[in-house]
N, C-alpha and C positions, 0 to 999 in steps of 0.2 A: 728864469723860466725859459727864455729863448735858448740859452746855451744847453740846458738839459734836454730840450726837445730835439735839438740838432744831434746831441749825443745818442739819443734813442734811435733816431733815424739812421745814424751811422751804424749802430749795432744791428739794426734790422737788415741793413744792406749787407753787412758782413755775413749774417746768418743766411740770407738769400743766396749769396755767392757760394757759401759752403754747401747748401742744399743742391744748387745747380751742379757743382763739382761732383757731389755724391751721385746725383742722377746720371751724369755722364759716365762715371765709373761703372755704375750698375748696367747701363745700356751697353757699354763695351763688353762687360762680362757676359751679358745675355747674348750678344751677337757672336761672341767667341764660342759659347756653348752651342748655339744653333748651327754654326758653320765649323765643323771639325776639319781643320786644314792639316 
């Protein structure tokens, strides 16, 4: 029980990191579109 709970938490943390990384990519793309250099 305890081990599976830790595994679930680890998977959620991985998903959260992926979402944060995607959000950063989107922000960078948006800022590039707003500022034509």
